[in-house]
C-alpha positions in Angstrom: 1.4 18.3 -5.6 1.5 18.2 -1.3 3.1 17.0 1.6 1.3 15.0 3.9 2.4 13.5 7.0 0.6 10.3 8.4 1.4 6.8 8.8 3.5 4.3 11.2 3.5 0.5 12.5 3.2 -2.7 10.7 1.2 -3.2 9.6 -21.2 -27.8 -4.7 -20.9 -27.8 -2.6 -24.0 -30.1 -3.9 -23.8 -33.1 -1.8 -24.3 -35.3 -5.0 -25.2 -38.4 -5.5 -27.9 -40.8 -4.5 -27.9 -44.5 -6.0 -27.8 -48.1 -6.4 -26.5 -49.0 -3.3 -28.4 -45.9 -0.9 -31.2 -47.4 -1.9 -30.4 -51.0 -0.6 -29.6 -49.1 3.3 -33.3 -48.8 4.0 -34.7 -51.7 6.6 -35.8 -54.8 5.3 -37.8 -57.8 6.1 -35.1 -60.9 7.4 -34.5 -62.5 4.4 -34.2 -66.1 3.8 -31.4 -68.6 3.6 -31.5 -68.6 -0.8 -31.5 -64.5 -0.3 -28.9 -64.3 2.3 -26.2 -66.5 0.2 -27.1 -64.5 -3.0 -26.3 -61.2 -0.4 -23.1 -62.8 0.3 -22.0 -63.6 -2.9 -22.5 -59.9 -4.1 -20.6 -58.9 -1.3 -17.7 -60.9 -2.4 -17.7 -59.8 -5.6 -17.7 -56.5 -4.4 -13.9 -56.7 -3.9 -13.3 -56.8 -7.8 -15.4 -53.6 -8.5 -14.0 -50.2 -7.6 -14.8 -48.1 -4.5 -18.1 -46.4 -5.8 -19.5 -49.3 -7.5 -19.8 -51.2 -4.3 -23.3 -52.3 -3.1 -23.0 -49.8 -0.2 -22.0 -46.8 -2.1 -24.6 -43.9 -3.2 -23.9 -44.1 -6.9 -25.9 -43.4 -10.3 -27.1 -46.4 -12.0 -24.2 -47.3 -13.4 -23.2 -50.0 -11.3 -25.4 -53.0 -13.0 -23.8 -56.6 -13.7 -22.1 -55.4 -17.5 -23.0 -51.9 -16.6 -20.1 -49.8 -18.4 -18.6 -47.9 -15.2 -16.2 -45.9 -17.1 -17.9 -42.1 -16.8 -18.8 -42.6 -13.2 -16.1 -44.9 -11.4 -12.9 -44.2 -13.0 -9.8 -45.5 -11.2 -12.0 -46.4 -8.5 -12.5 -42.9 -7.5 -15.5 -42.3 -4.8 -18.5 -41.6 -6.5 -18.5 -38.0 -4.9 -15.5 -37.1 -6.7 -16.1 -38.8 -10.0 -19.8 -37.5 -10.6 -18.9 -33.9 -9.1 -19.6 -31.3 -12.1 -17.9 -27.9 -11.9 -21.4 -25.3 -11.9 -21.1 -22.8 -15.2 -20.0 -19.6 -14.8 -23.6 -17.0 -14.5 -21.4 -14.8 -16.7 -18.6 -15.9 -19.0 -17.6 -13.0 -20.5 -14.9 -11.0 -17.8 -12.8 -7.4 -17.8 -10.1 -7.4 -15.5 -8.2 -4.3 -15.1 -4.2 -4.3 -14.3 -1.5 -1.9 -13.5 2.0 -1.9 -15.4 3.2 -4.4 -12.9 4.9 -7.9 -13.0 2.9 -7.9 -9.2 -0.2 -8.8 -11.7 1.2 -11.7 -13.6 -1.3 -14.4 -12.1 -3.6 -12.8 -14.8 -1.1 -12.6 -17.2 -0.4 -16.2 -16.9 -3.7 -17.3 -16.8 -4.3 -15.9 -20.1 -1.8 -17.0 -21.8 -2.1 -20.6 -20.7 -5.5 -21.0 -21.7 -6.8 -21.6 -17.7 -9.2 -18.7 -18.0 -10.6 -20.8 -21.4 -10.5 -23.9 -19.7 -12.7 -22.7 -16.7 -15.1 -21.3 -19.2 -14.3 -17.9 -19.1 -13.5 -15.3 -21.9 -11.4 -12.6 -20.3 -10.2 -9.3 -22.0 -7.6 -7.9 -19.9 -6.7 -3.5 -20.0 -4.0 -1.9 -18.3 -5.1 1.1 -15.5 -2.6 3.7 -14.5 -3.9 3.9 -10.8 -5.8 2.4 -8.0 -8.1 5.0 -8.7 -9.1 4.6 -12.0 -9.5 0.4 -11.5 -12.4 1.4 -8.9 -14.1 3.4 -10.9 -14.0 1.0 -13.8 -15.6 -1.9 -11.4 -18.0 0.7 -9.8 -19.0 2.2 -13.7 -19.7 -1.9 -14.6 -16.6 -1.4 -17.2 -14.5 -3.9 -15.1 -15.8 -7.2 -13.6 -12.3 -8.1 -11.1 -9.6 -5.9 -10.3 -6.1 -5.8 -9.1 -5.6 -3.4 -6.8 -2.9 -2.1 -3.9 -4.4 -3.4 -0.5 -3.7 0.2 1.2 -6.1 2.1 -1.6 -8.6 -1.1 -1.3 -8.9 -0.3 2.6 -9.3 3.3 2.2 -11.8 3.3 -0.8 -13.8 0.5 1.6 -13.7 2.4 4.4 -15.1 5.9 2.3 -18.2 4.0 1.3 -17.1 2.2 -1.9 -19.2 -1.3 -2.2 -16.4 -3.1 -3.5 -14.7 -6.7 -1.8 -11.6 -8.5 -2.1 -12.2 -11.8 -2.9 -7.9 -12.9 -3.5 -4.6 -12.0 -3.0 -2.1 -10.9 -5.9 1.3 -9.9 -4.6 3.3 -10.0 -1.4 5.9 -7.3 -0.9 7.5 -6.1 -4.0 7.5 -2.3 -3.7 10.3 0.2 -2.2 12.0 3.3 -3.0 15.0 4.6 -4.9 17.2 7.6 -5.1 19.6 9.3 -7.5 22.8 8.0 -7.7 24.6 10.9 -6.3 22.9 10.6 -2.9 23.9 6.9 -2.0 26.9 4.7 -2.7 25.4 1.5 -2.4 21.5 -0.1 -2.5 19.8 -0.3 0.8 21.3 2.3 3.0 18.1 2.7 4.5 15.4 5.4 5.1 18.0 7.9 6.6 19.7 8.8 3.5 16.5 10.2 2.3 16.7 13.3 4.9 16.7 16.5 3.2 15.3 14.9 0.2 12.3 15.5 -2.2 10.7 12.4 -2.6 8.3 11.3 -5.4 5.4 9.1 -3.9 1.6 8.2 -4.7 -1.2 9.2 -3.1 -3.3 6.7 -1.2 -0.7 3.6 -2.0 1.3 1.0 -0.2 4.3 2.6 -0.9 3.3 5.6 0.7 2.0 3.7 3.8 5.6 2.0 3.9 7.3 4.8 4.2 5.7 6.7 6.8 6.2 3.2 8.4 9.8 3.3 8.5 10.1 7.0 9.0 8.2 7.2 11.9 9.8 4.0 13.7 13.3 5.6 12.7 12.4 8.5 14.2 12.5 10.7 11.3 9.9 13.9 10.8 8.1 14.2 7.5 8.4 17.9 6.0 10.9 20.4 4.3 14.5 20.5 6.2 17.7 18.6 6.5 16.4 16.4 8.9 13.2 16.0 7.5 11.8 14.2 5.0 9.7 16.0 1.5 7.2 14.0 0.3 5.8 15.2 -3.0 2.8 13.0 -4.3 1.8 12.3 -7.7 -1.4 10.5 -9.0 0.1 6.9 -10.2 3.8 5.3 -10.1 4.6 6.0 -14.0 4.0 9.8 -12.7 6.1 9.3 -9.8 8.9 7.5 -11.0 9.0 9.9 -14.3 9.6 12.8 -11.5 13.2 11.5 -11.3 14.2 13.3 -14.4 13.0 16.5 -12.6 16.1 18.6 -10.4 13.9 18.9 -7.9 12.9 15.5 -7.0 15.7 13.2 -5.6 14.0 10.0 -4.6 10.9 8.4 -6.1 8.5 5.5 -5.0 8.5 2.0 -6.6 6.5 -1.1 -7.2 7.8 -3.9 -9.5 9.1 -3.8 -12.2 10.1 -0.2 -11.9 13.3 -1.1 -9.2 14.9 -3.1 -11.7 14.5 -0.5 -14.8 15.3 2.2 -11.7 18.8 0.1 -11.0 20.0 -0.5 -15.2 19.4 3.5 -15.2 21.6 4.2 -12.4 19.5 4.6 -9.7 20.2 3.1 -6.0 17.5 0.8 -3.9 17.1 3.3 -1.1 15.1 -0.4 0.3 13.0 -3.2 -0.5 10.2 -3.5 1.4 10.9 -7.5 1.7 14.2 -6.9 3.5 12.8 -4.3 6.3 11.8 -6.2 9.5 8.7 -3.9 9.9 7.3 -4.6 6.4 7.6 -8.4 6.0 4.7 -10.0 4.3 3.1 -7.2 3.4 -0.3 -7.8 1.5 0.5 -5.5 -1.7 -2.0 -6.1 -4.4 -5.3 -7.8 -4.3 -8.3 -9.3 -6.2 -10.8 -6.9 -5.9 -14.6 -6.8 -7.4 -18.1 -5.0 -6.9 -20.0 -6.2 -4.0 -23.1 -7.2 -5.6 -21.1 -8.9 -8.5 -19.5 -11.5 -6.3 -23.1 -12.0 -4.6 -24.7 -12.5 -7.9 -22.0 -14.6 -10.0 -20.1 -16.9 -6.8 -19.6 -19.5 -9.6 -17.9 -16.9 -12.3 -15.6 -15.8 -9.7 -14.9 -19.1 -8.3 -14.0 -20.2 -11.8 -12.0 -17.3 -11.8 -9.8 -18.3 -8.9 -9.2 -21.6 -10.2 -7.7 -20.1 -13.2 -5.7 -18.1 -10.9 -4.5 -20.7 -8.6 -3.6 -22.9 -11.9 -1.5 -19.9 -13.1 0.3 -20.3 -9.5 1.1 -23.5 -9.7 2.7 -22.9 -12.9 4.6 -20.1 -11.9 6.1 -22.4 -9.4 7.3 -25.2 -11.8 7.9 -23.4 -15.2 10.2 -20.3 -14.6 10.9 -19.5 -17.9 7.2 -19.7 -19.4 6.2 -17.3 -16.3 8.9 -14.9 -18.0 7.7 -15.2 -21.5 4.1 -14.6 -20.4 4.7 -11.7 -18.0 6.7 -10.1 -21.1 3.8 -10.3 -23.3 1.7 -7.4 -20.8 4.9 -5.7 -19.3 7.4 -5.0 -22.3 10.9 -4.8 -20.2 14.0 -7.2 -20.5 13.4 -10.6 -19.3 15.9 -10.4 -17.1 14.4 -7.5 -15.2 11.2 -10.0 -15.0 13.3 -12.8 -13.2 14.9 -10.6 -10.9 11.0 -8.9 -10.2 9.3 -12.3 -9.8 12.2 -14.9 -8.6 14.7 -12.2 -6.9 13.1 -12.7 -3.3 11.8 -9.4 -3.2 8.2 -10.4 -3.6 5.8 -13.5 -4.0 2.7 -13.6 -6.3 0.1 -16.0 -4.6 -3.9 -15.9 -5.0 -4.1 -16.6 -1.8 -6.3 -13.7 0.1 -4.5 -13.5 3.0 -7.2 -12.1 5.1 -5.1 -11.5 8.3 -2.0 -10.0 7.0 -4.7 -7.3 5.3 -6.8 -7.0 8.5 -3.3 -6.2 10.0 -3.0 -3.7 7.6 -6.2 -2.0 8.1 -5.7 -1.8 11.8 -2.6 0.0 11.1 -3.5 2.4 9.0 -6.8 3.0 10.8 -4.6 3.6 14.1 -2.3 6.1 12.6 -5.2 8.5 10.8 -4.7 7.2 7.6 -8.2 6.4 7.4 -11.3 5.8 8.9 -12.0 2.7 10.6 -15.4 0.4 9.2 -16.6 -3.4 9.0 -14.4 -4.9 6.7 -16.3 -8.7 6.9 -18.8 -7.9 4.5 -16.4 -6.6 2.2 -14.0 -9.9 2.0 -14.9 -13.1 0.9 -12.5 -15.6 1.2 -15.1 -18.6 0.8 -14.9 -18.5 -3.0 -11.1 -18.9 -2.8 -11.5 -21.5 -0.5 -14.0 -23.5 -2.7 -12.2 -23.1 -5.9 -9.0 -24.3 -3.8 -11.1 -27.1 -2.7 -12.3 -28.2 -5.9 -8.8 -28.2 -7.1 -7.1 -30.3 -4.4 -10.2 -32.6 -5.1 -8.7 -33.3 -8.7 -4.8 -32.7 -7.7 -3.4 -32.7 -4.4 0.6 -32.4 -5.3 3.0 -30.7 -2.9 2.3 -26.7 -4.3 -1.8 -27.1 -4.1 -1.5 -28.5 -0.6 0.8 -25.4 0.3 -1.5 -23.2 -1.1 -4.0 -25.3 1.4 -1.5 -24.8 4.3 -0.9 -20.8 3.6 -4.9 -20.7 3.7 -5.5 -22.0 6.4 -2.7 -20.7 8.8 -3.9 -16.7 7.7 -7.7 -16.5 6.4 
């Protein structure tokens, strides 16, 4: 255990299709009167055909008289939409690493609702205890993708680990709790931590946020009645367990530990979602080996499609979402509902690049990590391709909201 001081401030496409109509657009000799009449008749008959079977359309050879157009011209859809096929994943068997957190529910829902399977993927989910273990799993090839906190991801990248952010997992969703003898009610703020020993996690979003708030409040880190003594542990599980030690007064939490702590009598010092300085804080990101992302774009696009579908279900069916999460995070369903739908976090697959870049600049400026070129290690194209393909199939309001958010924060 040791005490640190650091931080402040805020943070396919292929153009498919050539066909019967396109070939008719080439330059031709002037037609005779009979040919012109036949052409006019053909144009008139176009009015009764689906859009993709009109004579000036670029379509496959499915538009002849009496041809069965059911496979290429359904519901009058465009040829590009009707004929386009998803590219097969280069790799179908994937290993996904996650932490003991409701924050990673997109993976749980995608698995339980069969969205991975729909996309041609066979995904194995494995729980880990820390960001360090997850990065080691990616680099050793034991994992293909992992949900990792934004701060550890950024620091690992800055240290030369060749891992790329490809999407999001959760925004906000963490804070600190304190023993009830030190607080009369929830959310009294960081001032009640003065003179206390606080358990936190090395290289974590929770640590960064606490130091931001302490700096803004003019509270120093260290031992003393007017300071906050931060004691570091290697995992959130260890930091929370340290509350049973008489020498630890408060501890960091991410979902669902806040709800669990309240049920055990602890008070919430603050939820990051309720702190002005921490609004829309990108918590966890989807991370993969940079080499793997480059080698398997179709695989990761399929993965993103599954996550996007999972997000859609979380917005429509709370009951099913909670049931899916409980299979992986075995706590009471009321706690899951509070953590997921209580206003403390948002689980979204959006990469939220701008928010993450702001966080990177903050922790670099404060000496939390060295500056580096993040652009080669931040891939938003895969998510965009996945979202565009979903929108081509179903452009309902939930999917459109993802599109609007991506356009605003890419």
